[in-house]
TORMI-74165 format. One record per residue: residue number from 0; x, y, z of N, C-alpha, C, CB in turn. Coordinates in pm, 1 decimal. Glycine has a CB too. Example, Ala and Ser with C-alpha at 12.3 -4.5 7.8 and 13.67 -1.06 7.14 Angstrom:
% TORMI-74165
   num       n_c1       n_c2       n_c3      ca_c1      ca_c2      ca_c3       c_c1       c_c2       c_c3      cb_c1      cb_c2      cb_c3
     0     1319.0     -569.0      780.0     1230.0     -450.0      780.0     1320.0     -330.0      780.0     1130.8     -447.3      904.6
     1     1285.0     -225.0      708.0     1367.0     -106.0      714.0     1290.0        3.0      787.0     1408.4      -59.8      572.5
This chain:
% TORMI-74165
   num       n_c1       n_c2       n_c3      ca_c1      ca_c2      ca_c3       c_c1       c_c2       c_c3      cb_c1      cb_c2      cb_c3
     0     1316.4    -1076.5      557.2     1211.6    -1003.6      499.5     1156.0     -905.9      611.5     1101.6    -1102.1      442.1
     1     1136.4     -784.4      589.4     1087.9     -668.2      686.5      953.2     -675.8      629.6     1167.4     -505.8      678.9
     2      836.3     -661.8      731.1      702.3     -671.8      702.0      638.3     -538.1      779.2      642.6     -821.0      751.8
     3      544.9     -490.0      711.6      447.7     -398.3      759.4      298.6     -428.2      718.3      486.8     -265.2      712.2
     4      225.9     -428.2      815.8       84.6     -457.6      800.3      -23.5     -346.3      867.1       64.2     -599.3      865.5
     5     -112.6     -282.5      788.7     -206.7     -193.3      837.5     -331.2     -228.5      816.1     -191.7      -76.4      792.9
     6     -404.4     -247.1      905.8     -573.3     -287.3      889.9     -653.1     -194.4      973.7     -615.1     -450.2      945.7
     7     -784.4     -191.1      908.9     -880.0     -103.8      983.9     -995.4     -154.4      929.6     -866.4       53.8      969.2
     8    -1103.0     -111.7      987.1    -1256.8     -151.5      971.6    -1312.5      -40.0      893.8    -1342.2     -169.6     1117.8
     9    -1380.4      -62.0      783.1    -1461.2       30.7      708.4    -1606.4      -19.8      689.5    -1396.4       56.5      573.9
    10    -1692.1       77.9      684.4    -1851.7       50.7      690.0    -1899.4       39.8      556.1    -1938.0      167.2      763.1
    11    -1830.8      -53.0      480.9    -1893.4      -95.5      333.6    -1864.0     -236.7      321.5    -1826.5      -13.6      197.8
    12    -1947.2     -285.6      221.2    -1933.2     -428.4      196.3    -1795.2     -479.0      124.2    -2052.5     -468.0      110.6
    13    -1752.0     -607.0      143.2    -1621.7     -635.5       81.9    -1623.7     -593.5      -70.4    -1586.9     -790.7       97.9
    14    -1734.3     -602.6     -134.7    -1742.8     -578.6     -270.8    -1694.3     -438.3     -292.6    -1882.1     -601.3     -322.6
    15    -1774.1     -345.5     -220.4    -1735.8     -215.1     -236.8    -1588.5     -152.7     -222.0    -1810.8     -157.4     -156.1
    16    -1536.8     -211.0     -130.0    -1401.6     -203.9      -62.7    -1300.6     -238.7     -171.7    -1388.6     -306.5       66.1
    17    -1331.0     -374.5     -225.5    -1254.0     -440.7     -337.4    -1242.9     -361.8     -464.3    -1316.7     -570.8     -372.1
    18    -1368.1     -318.0     -504.0    -1391.9     -224.6     -629.2    -1305.4     -111.7     -625.4    -1536.6     -170.1     -639.6
    19    -1307.9      -38.6     -501.9    -1226.0       73.0     -473.7    -1084.5       60.5     -473.2    -1258.5      120.1     -360.0
    20    -1042.9      -59.7     -397.3     -883.0      -87.7     -413.3     -842.6     -124.7     -530.0     -829.6     -188.5     -331.4
    21     -902.8     -195.3     -632.6     -856.6     -240.9     -763.8     -837.9     -114.7     -846.0     -958.6     -342.8     -832.9
    22     -892.6      -13.0     -808.3     -876.6      101.6     -899.3     -740.6      166.7     -850.1    -1008.5      208.3     -892.9
    23     -643.1      122.0     -867.5     -506.0      164.3     -815.0     -455.5      286.1     -846.0     -410.6       82.2     -853.3
    24     -479.2      335.6     -979.9     -422.1      475.5    -1027.8     -461.2      593.0     -928.0     -482.6      513.9    -1180.0
    25     -576.7      577.1     -863.9     -632.7      662.7     -767.1     -541.1      687.6     -644.1     -761.4      606.1     -724.9
    26     -436.2      591.8     -617.3     -354.7      592.6     -499.8     -267.3      724.0     -493.2     -265.8      465.2     -498.7
    27     -238.8      773.9     -611.9     -138.2      881.0     -615.7     -218.6      996.8     -541.4      -86.6      920.9     -776.1
    28     -358.9     1005.4     -528.2     -422.0     1107.3     -448.8     -397.9     1094.0     -300.6     -565.0     1106.8     -474.3
    29     -363.3      976.5     -253.3     -353.1      959.3     -110.8     -229.9      964.0      -51.9     -404.1      848.2      -74.3
    30     -120.7      947.7     -132.8       16.2      941.8      -82.6      106.0     1071.8      -94.7       83.1      832.2     -154.3
    31      157.4     1109.3        8.9      246.2     1223.2       12.7      363.1     1208.1      -97.4      306.1     1236.5      159.8
    32      409.3     1085.0     -119.8      526.9     1066.6     -201.3      513.1      989.5     -339.2      623.0      996.9     -118.8
    33      387.2      959.6     -361.7      359.7      883.3     -489.4      285.4      995.9     -586.7      257.2      739.2     -458.3
    34      364.7     1029.1     -692.2      345.8     1149.9     -771.0      259.0     1097.7     -899.6      496.6     1220.9     -813.1
    35      280.9      989.4     -944.7      197.5      938.0    -1068.8      189.2      780.7    -1058.4      271.5      982.9    -1218.8
    36       68.1      733.4    -1112.1       53.1      574.7    -1139.3       18.1      554.4    -1267.3      -51.7      501.2    -1055.0
    37       97.5      490.4    -1341.2       49.4      442.7    -1483.1       12.1      282.6    -1484.1      174.4      471.5    -1597.5
    38      -77.3      250.3    -1539.1     -149.7      117.6    -1536.5     -148.1       83.9    -1677.9     -301.6      120.1    -1473.9
    39     -122.2      -74.2    -1686.3     -125.6     -132.9    -1821.5     -207.6     -259.3    -1776.0       32.0     -163.4    -1897.4
    40     -352.7     -242.5    -1782.8     -428.1     -365.3    -1754.4     -560.5     -304.4    -1681.6     -337.1     -478.0    -1656.1
    41     -655.1     -395.9    -1639.7     -773.4     -355.9    -1587.5     -770.8     -385.1    -1442.4     -884.7     -418.2    -1655.7
    42     -642.0     -418.1    -1379.2     -652.9     -440.8    -1239.6     -654.9     -583.0    -1193.7     -767.6     -378.0    -1194.0
    43     -688.0     -664.4    -1287.1     -688.6     -815.2    -1259.1     -548.6     -879.0    -1274.8     -789.0     -889.2    -1358.0
    44     -502.1     -997.1    -1233.2     -383.1    -1066.0    -1259.8     -324.6    -1018.8    -1384.7     -404.6    -1208.2    -1263.5
    45     -184.0     -986.7    -1394.7     -114.2     -962.9    -1512.2     -108.5     -808.4    -1539.5     -179.5    -1040.1    -1626.3
    46     -209.8     -713.5    -1463.4     -190.4     -577.2    -1472.5      -46.7     -513.4    -1413.6     -307.3     -520.0    -1402.5
    47        9.2     -444.2    -1494.4      133.5     -389.0    -1450.1      119.8     -237.3    -1411.5      238.4     -408.2    -1560.1
    48      189.5     -195.4    -1320.3      194.7      -54.2    -1266.5      326.3        0.5    -1262.9      140.6      -44.8    -1131.2
    49      332.3      134.8    -1286.9      466.4      207.5    -1284.1      440.3      314.3    -1176.6      512.9      275.5    -1435.2
    50      495.3      305.9    -1075.0      442.2      419.2     -957.8      572.5      494.9     -929.7      374.7      345.1     -797.0
    51      557.7      625.7     -963.3      645.5      734.7     -951.3      654.6      788.0     -817.5      609.2      835.5    -1038.2
    52      769.5      764.0     -747.9      786.7      830.9     -607.6      869.6      919.7     -599.8      821.2      753.9     -508.6
    53      869.1     1031.1     -517.7      962.6     1136.1     -500.0      971.9     1153.5     -349.4      920.4     1267.5     -575.2
    54     1079.3     1169.8     -309.4     1107.5     1184.1     -161.5     1240.1     1266.8     -144.3     1121.7     1036.0      -89.2
    55     1237.5     1371.6      -68.8     1374.6     1438.4      -51.8     1440.1     1468.4     -193.0     1474.9     1340.8       35.6
    56     1553.9     1416.2     -206.3     1635.2     1452.4     -337.3     1617.9     1329.4     -434.0     1805.0     1480.5     -304.8
    57     1543.8     1243.1     -404.4     1542.6     1109.3     -472.6     1398.0     1102.3     -543.4     1567.7      980.3     -360.4
    58     1410.1     1022.9     -657.5     1268.3      993.9     -730.8     1311.4      853.7     -787.9     1214.7     1118.8     -864.7
    59     1193.2      782.6     -775.5     1219.6      632.5     -813.3     1085.3      581.0     -872.4     1266.8      536.3     -677.4
    60     1082.6      514.7     -969.7      977.0      448.8    -1029.3      957.3      286.2    -1005.7      993.1      478.0    -1168.3
    61      881.2      267.4     -929.8      851.4      106.2     -880.5      771.1       61.0     -989.2      762.7       81.0     -726.1
    62      838.3      -73.0    -1035.1      739.9     -145.5    -1138.1      671.1     -260.3    -1051.7      826.5     -215.5    -1280.2
    63      544.8     -284.7    -1067.3      482.4     -394.2     -993.8      387.4     -446.9    -1095.2      410.9     -350.4     -855.8
    64      352.2     -556.5    -1041.3      264.9     -653.7    -1124.3      144.4     -714.7    -1019.0      369.7     -787.9    -1191.2
    65        4.8     -714.3    -1054.3      -75.9     -793.9     -979.6      -59.5     -936.1    -1017.2     -210.0     -751.8     -991.3
    66      -36.3    -1049.2     -913.7        7.0    -1159.1     -944.2     -125.6    -1238.6     -932.4      124.9    -1199.2     -862.9
    67     -222.7    -1201.9     -840.6     -340.8    -1279.6     -833.2     -459.6    -1199.0     -765.4     -309.5    -1408.8     -756.4
    68     -587.2    -1241.5     -799.7     -686.0    -1159.5     -733.1     -795.2    -1259.6     -683.1     -745.9    -1045.2     -832.0
    69     -869.5    -1256.7     -598.2     -967.4    -1329.6     -547.5    -1089.3    -1215.3     -515.9     -910.0    -1414.9     -418.7
    70    -1167.2    -1213.5     -602.3    -1267.3    -1093.4     -578.3    -1365.6    -1152.3     -486.1    -1343.6    -1033.5     -717.8
    71    -1414.8    -1093.2     -392.7    -1390.4     -949.3     -353.7    -1304.6     -958.7     -218.7    -1538.2     -862.7     -331.2
    72    -1200.4    -1023.4     -204.6    -1136.8    -1051.6      -74.6     -975.3     -998.8      -86.8    -1150.1    -1223.0      -40.2
    73     -914.9    -1028.6     -214.7     -781.1    -1020.4     -200.9     -719.3     -990.5     -345.2     -729.2    -1149.4     -135.5
    74     -609.5     -892.7     -315.9     -545.6     -853.9     -438.1     -394.4     -875.1     -427.0     -578.5     -708.5     -471.4
    75     -313.7     -959.4     -471.9     -181.8     -976.0     -450.6      -94.6     -926.2     -551.0     -157.5    -1100.3     -430.9
    76       22.9     -862.0     -514.8      102.9     -800.4     -613.0      249.0     -815.8     -563.8       60.6     -650.7     -635.8
    77      346.1     -779.3     -662.6      482.1     -790.0     -638.9      555.7     -693.3     -715.7      528.2     -919.3     -665.2
    78      664.1     -656.8     -654.6      742.5     -541.2     -721.0      837.9     -620.7     -823.2      835.0     -442.4     -603.0
    79      852.2     -586.6     -968.3      915.7     -672.1    -1044.0     1060.5     -621.8    -1090.2      828.3     -701.1    -1152.7
    80     1116.7     -523.7    -1026.4     1228.9     -459.9    -1048.2     1300.9     -402.8     -921.5     1199.4     -362.6    -1139.6
    81     1438.6     -423.8     -921.7     1522.8     -344.3     -819.2     1523.4     -389.0     -679.1     1478.6     -206.6     -814.4
    82     1398.1     -435.8     -619.4     1365.7     -464.8     -502.0     1290.6     -597.0     -480.9     1301.1     -362.3     -459.0
    83     1324.1     -678.5     -382.1     1273.2     -801.0     -345.2     1128.3     -750.1     -257.6     1396.2     -892.9     -252.9
    84     1019.7     -737.7     -300.0      913.2     -683.4     -228.3      772.0     -743.4     -285.7      922.0     -525.6     -238.4
    85      675.8     -779.8     -205.5      551.6     -820.2     -247.6      460.0     -774.6     -141.4      544.4     -967.0     -274.3
    86      318.3     -788.3     -165.2      226.8     -767.6      -72.0       84.2     -810.6     -115.3      233.8     -632.0      -35.7
    87       -9.7     -761.2      -32.1     -147.0     -775.7      -76.7     -235.4     -682.4       -2.3     -195.1     -916.9      -60.2
    88     -353.5     -662.9      -56.5     -466.6     -600.9       14.7     -576.5     -725.9       51.3     -536.4     -476.6      -86.7
    89     -612.9     -722.0      170.6     -707.0     -835.6      210.4     -826.7     -766.8      266.6     -642.5     -940.4      319.7
    90     -945.8     -812.8      219.0    -1087.6     -752.5      272.6    -1171.7     -865.7      323.7    -1176.1     -673.0      152.4
    91    -1212.8     -870.3      440.6    -1280.1     -952.3      511.4    -1423.6     -899.7      558.7    -1196.3     -986.6      615.3
    92    -1515.9     -952.5      543.9    -1655.3     -890.0      611.7    -1656.6     -920.5      746.2    -1794.9     -946.7      552.2
    93    -1675.8     -808.3      824.3    -1688.4     -827.3      981.3    -1812.8     -754.2     1016.5    -1557.5     -766.4     1070.7
    94    -1943.1     -808.2      986.5    -2077.4     -751.8      997.7    -2083.0     -694.9     1154.7    -2198.5     -872.8      961.9
    95    -2040.0     -765.5     1253.6    -2043.1     -739.8     1393.1    -1982.2     -593.7     1424.0    -1963.6     -854.2     1467.4
    96    -1892.5     -538.6     1346.7    -1809.9     -423.6     1352.3    -1898.9     -321.4     1301.8    -1677.5     -434.9     1274.0
    97    -2007.3     -328.0     1230.5    -2092.8     -223.3     1175.8    -2171.7     -152.0     1288.9    -2190.5     -283.8     1071.0
    98    -2156.5        4.4     1267.7    -2244.0       96.8     1360.5    -2390.2       61.8     1302.0    -2202.1      277.0     1348.2
    99    -2481.4      110.6     1394.1    -2607.1       89.6     1363.5    -2675.3      157.4     1215.7    -2671.7      137.2     1484.0
   100    -2604.4      251.5     1187.6    -2630.8      341.5     1055.8    -2571.5      259.7      940.3    -2554.5      500.1     1061.9
   101    -2481.9      166.3      959.1    -2436.2       90.5      837.0    -2486.5      -38.8      825.0    -2296.5       78.3      830.9
   102    -2499.4      -90.8      700.8    -2556.8     -220.0      678.9    -2442.9     -340.0      700.0    -2619.7     -221.0      529.1
   103    -2324.0     -314.0      692.0    -2228.0     -406.7      711.5    -2091.4     -340.3      740.9    -2224.0     -494.3      595.8
   104    -1986.5     -413.9      753.8    -1848.4     -356.0      774.2    -1743.9     -460.7      723.9    -1821.8     -319.3      932.6
   105    -1635.2     -410.7      673.1    -1521.8     -501.1      622.6    -1391.5     -460.9      678.6    -1510.1     -498.8      468.3
   106    -1311.1     -555.9      718.3    -1165.3     -520.2      765.3    -1085.3     -513.7      641.2    -1098.1     -630.8      870.2
   107    -1002.5     -396.4      632.4     -917.7     -388.9      508.0     -786.0     -386.3      546.7     -944.3     -271.4      421.0
   108     -700.4     -479.9      515.3     -554.4     -477.9      545.3     -480.1     -457.2      418.1     -506.5     -609.1      614.4
   109     -357.0     -391.7      436.0     -250.6     -367.6      344.5     -128.4     -443.6      407.0     -224.5     -208.9      323.1
   110      -56.7     -555.3      347.4       51.2     -598.0      400.0      150.5     -572.0      291.1       39.8     -735.2      447.8
   111      275.2     -557.8      336.8      399.0     -531.4      248.8      513.6     -604.6      308.5      435.7     -375.0      236.8
   112      566.6     -682.5      228.5      696.5     -762.8      272.4      808.2     -717.3      188.6      682.2     -925.1      255.8
   113      906.4     -693.7      232.9     1022.2     -639.1      152.6     1163.1     -670.6      223.1     1004.0     -477.5      135.0
   114     1276.5     -677.5      127.3     1393.5     -709.2      171.2     1488.6     -587.1      154.1     1436.6     -829.3      104.6
   115     1501.6     -504.4      245.9     1596.1     -389.5      241.7     1719.7     -425.2      168.5     1632.8     -342.4      381.3
   116     1771.3     -525.5      205.3     1914.1     -576.0      138.2     1908.5     -605.4        1.8     1969.6     -704.5      200.0
   117     1804.4     -612.6      -51.3     1807.9     -635.7     -204.3     1805.3     -509.4     -293.1     1686.8     -721.2     -245.4
   118     1798.9     -393.3     -222.2     1809.7     -266.2     -298.6     1971.2     -260.4     -343.8     1759.4     -128.1     -198.2
   119     1993.2     -232.0     -471.8     2137.5     -212.4     -493.2     2144.9      -60.7     -514.2     2198.9     -300.0     -620.6
   120     2271.5        2.0     -492.3     2283.0      152.7     -505.3     2272.0      164.6     -654.8     2425.9      221.2     -442.3
   121     2278.9       91.3     -758.0     2268.4      141.0     -905.8     2129.3      132.3     -916.0     2348.2       54.7    -1025.0
   122     2041.2       84.5     -850.1     1899.1      107.1     -885.6     1822.7      247.6     -861.4     1827.4        8.1     -812.4
   123     1891.3      311.3     -768.8     1851.3      449.0     -722.3     1956.4      551.8     -744.1     1817.1      448.3     -575.9
   124     1934.8      653.7     -807.5     2007.9      769.8     -834.1     2028.3      842.1     -704.3     1939.5      855.2     -936.4
   125     2141.3      820.1     -627.2     2162.4      889.1     -498.7     2257.5     1006.5     -513.3     2216.6      791.8     -394.1
   126     2225.4     1110.9     -437.0     2311.6     1242.9     -430.0     2457.7     1183.1     -383.2     2243.1     1367.6     -308.9
   127     2559.8     1265.4     -420.9     2691.1     1226.3     -360.3     2706.6     1243.6     -228.2     2793.5     1290.4     -414.2
   128     2803.2     1130.6     -172.6     2817.0     1134.7      -49.0     2690.0     1090.0       47.0     2858.9     1260.4      -30.1
   129     2579.6     1038.9       -8.6     2494.6      966.0       50.9     2494.1      823.3       32.4     2389.3     1011.2       24.4
   130     2496.9      749.6      135.3     2503.0      591.0      130.3     2372.8      540.8      119.8     2568.5      523.9      255.2
   131     2369.8      426.8       48.0     2240.5      349.9       44.4     2188.6      320.8      175.3     2254.3      222.2      -27.0
   132     2276.7      272.8      266.1     2213.6      231.7      387.4     2158.8      322.4      462.0     2289.4      170.7      462.3
   133     2212.0      442.5      471.8     2154.7      561.6      527.6     2021.4      605.9      472.6     2246.9      666.9      511.3
   134     2000.7      599.2      340.0     1860.1      614.8      275.7     1760.8      505.6      324.3     1870.4      605.6      114.5
   135     1812.5      380.4      317.0     1721.5      278.2      359.2     1661.7      288.0      519.0     1799.8      144.8      337.7
   136     1750.4      339.9      595.1     1716.3      346.2      739.2     1618.4      468.0      734.7     1852.2      367.0      844.0
   137     1626.6      551.1      654.5     1539.9      681.5      659.9     1404.2      628.6      592.6     1613.5      822.3      569.5
   138     1399.2      545.5      500.6     1286.8      518.7      432.8     1196.8      418.0      516.4     1324.5      467.5      297.1
   139     1265.4      352.5      583.5     1168.3      243.2      656.5     1059.8      299.8      719.6     1236.2      160.9      765.0
   140     1077.2      387.6      811.1      957.2      460.2      891.2      855.7      538.9      798.5     1019.8      571.1      999.1
   141      906.5      575.9      670.7      828.2      625.9      572.8      721.7      535.0      524.5      907.1      664.8      470.7
   142      756.2      396.7      501.4      685.1      311.6      447.5      569.7      288.8      547.3      763.8      198.0      410.6
   143      597.9      269.8      674.8      476.1      255.7      753.1      387.7      376.8      767.0      511.1      212.7      883.3
   144      450.9      497.8      774.5      364.1      614.6      788.6      289.7      634.6      652.9      449.0      744.9      829.6
   145      338.8      606.6      549.0      265.9      621.1      415.6      149.1      493.4      419.2      386.5      606.1      273.8
   146      176.0      381.7      466.4       75.5      269.0      468.5      -49.8      336.9      553.4      142.6      120.1      545.8
   147       -9.3      386.5      666.8     -124.7      433.6      754.2     -190.6      553.6      672.2      -71.0      484.2      910.8
   148     -116.4      651.7      615.9     -188.9      759.4      565.0     -282.1      704.2      446.6      -89.0      872.8      518.2
   149     -218.9      618.9      364.2     -319.1      578.5      236.2     -420.0      496.3      316.2     -241.3      477.9       96.1
   150     -441.5      405.9      399.5     -536.2      347.0      456.2     -667.8      450.9      507.2     -466.9      272.6      563.3
   151     -607.0      538.9      595.5     -691.4      652.9      650.9     -761.7      722.2      536.5     -602.9      759.2      731.6
   152     -695.6      756.5      426.4     -763.8      834.5      335.5     -848.1      743.1      256.8     -672.8      914.7      251.7
   153     -827.5      622.7      242.8     -920.7      534.1      168.9    -1048.8      517.3      219.2     -871.1      410.3      156.7
   154    -1037.2      507.3      371.3    -1158.4      503.3      453.7    -1257.9      632.0      443.2    -1112.0      486.6      599.5
   155    -1195.5      736.4      433.3    -1272.2      879.7      405.1    -1332.1      860.3      293.2    -1186.7     1011.7      391.0
   156    -1265.2      830.7      174.5    -1345.4      822.2       21.8    -1439.1      716.3       38.2    -1245.3      783.5     -118.7
   157    -1417.3      602.4       98.4    -1511.0      478.8       91.4    -1640.7      518.4      146.6    -1455.8      351.7      172.6
   158    -1625.4      578.7      266.7    -1743.8      597.8      348.0    -1810.2      748.6      329.0    -1701.7      571.5      501.3
   159    -1722.6      814.4      241.1    -1791.0      961.1      204.8    -1793.7     1063.3      319.8    -1948.2      942.7      160.5
   160    -1725.0     1041.7      433.8    -1712.2     1140.6      547.2    -1579.7     1100.8      616.4    -1842.7     1135.7      653.6
   161    -1513.2     1193.4      671.5    -1386.6     1174.5      749.9    -1437.5     1132.3      892.2    -1290.8     1314.9      754.3
   162    -1373.8     1034.7      940.3    -1388.3     1015.8     1088.8    -1247.7      955.0     1141.8    -1519.2      911.7     1123.9
   163    -1249.9      959.7     1276.4    -1123.7      892.0     1329.8    -1102.4      758.7     1289.7    -1121.0      889.5     1471.5
   164     -993.0      697.4     1237.9     -980.0      566.2     1208.3     -894.5      493.2     1310.5     -928.1      553.8     1076.4
   165     -931.6      375.8     1356.7     -842.3      311.8     1435.8     -761.3      213.6     1348.7     -913.2      245.8     1548.8
   166     -641.2      237.1     1355.5     -551.8      144.9     1270.8     -486.8       39.1     1365.3     -433.3      231.1     1191.7
   167     -458.0      -77.4     1307.3     -377.8     -180.5     1389.3     -261.8     -197.4     1299.9     -456.8     -327.1     1422.3
   168     -143.1     -187.1     1341.1       -5.9     -183.2     1287.5       68.4     -289.1     1324.8       64.1      -70.6     1323.4
   169      120.0     -371.6     1242.5      221.6     -480.3     1275.9      345.1     -455.5     1203.8      171.5     -622.2     1241.0
   170      464.2     -460.9     1259.5      562.4     -475.3     1188.0      670.2     -579.5     1229.1      606.8     -358.8     1175.8
   171      771.4     -628.6     1136.5      861.1     -720.0     1163.5      987.8     -671.5     1074.7      803.8     -864.5     1134.0
   172     1103.2     -670.5     1117.3     1125.8     -691.0     1262.4     1054.0     -548.4     1330.4     1306.0     -710.1     1297.8
   173     1048.9     -555.4     1476.5      986.7     -443.7     1550.8     1045.2     -327.3     1528.3      984.7     -460.3     1685.5
   174     1169.9     -307.3     1480.3     1241.5     -165.8     1450.4     1211.0     -110.8     1333.1     1385.7     -169.3     1448.7
   175     1108.4     -157.0     1248.1     1079.8     -109.3     1119.3     1013.0       20.5     1137.9      997.1     -205.6     1039.1
C-alpha cells in the first residue's frame, strides 16, 4: 500500500474542525480536480459519497463510504469500487500550539492509503494508446498535491482568514 499523510495545525477547537470536515460535499470547492460530490447520508458511519473527478482527458467517479466516526476526533472512510483505498481525518487538540489571539488549536491530519496495483484498466476510460501504468505514475504526485491544497484551503475557511500554513507531509513509499 502507498500512503500519503498531510497534517497541519488550525486555531480552532476539535469540535469546530470536525463539524467542518464532516460536511464533505463542500470539498468540491477546495480541489482542482474534484468537480462534484453527491452524498447519501448525514456524514456519520454508513454515509456514501460519489466523488466526480476530472483530470486531463480522464473523468472518474469514486464511490466511498464513511465506515466509522469518533466525534470530534476521527472520520474513517473507504473507497467501495475500483481501487483498494481507505483513509481518515484525525483531529487532536494541541492547545500549546495556539497563538495568543486563539483560545485553542487542533492538529488536523488527512491520511490516504491506496494500492495503485488494484486499479484495473476497465475501471477507467483511458484514451487510446495510453497505458494504465503511465496514468498511475502521473496521478501519484497529484494525490499528494491535492491533499496539500485541500488542507490549506480548509484552514483558510476554518479560521476565516488566509495565512501561511505549515504542512507536514509523509509518504510511503518515499517515491510517491
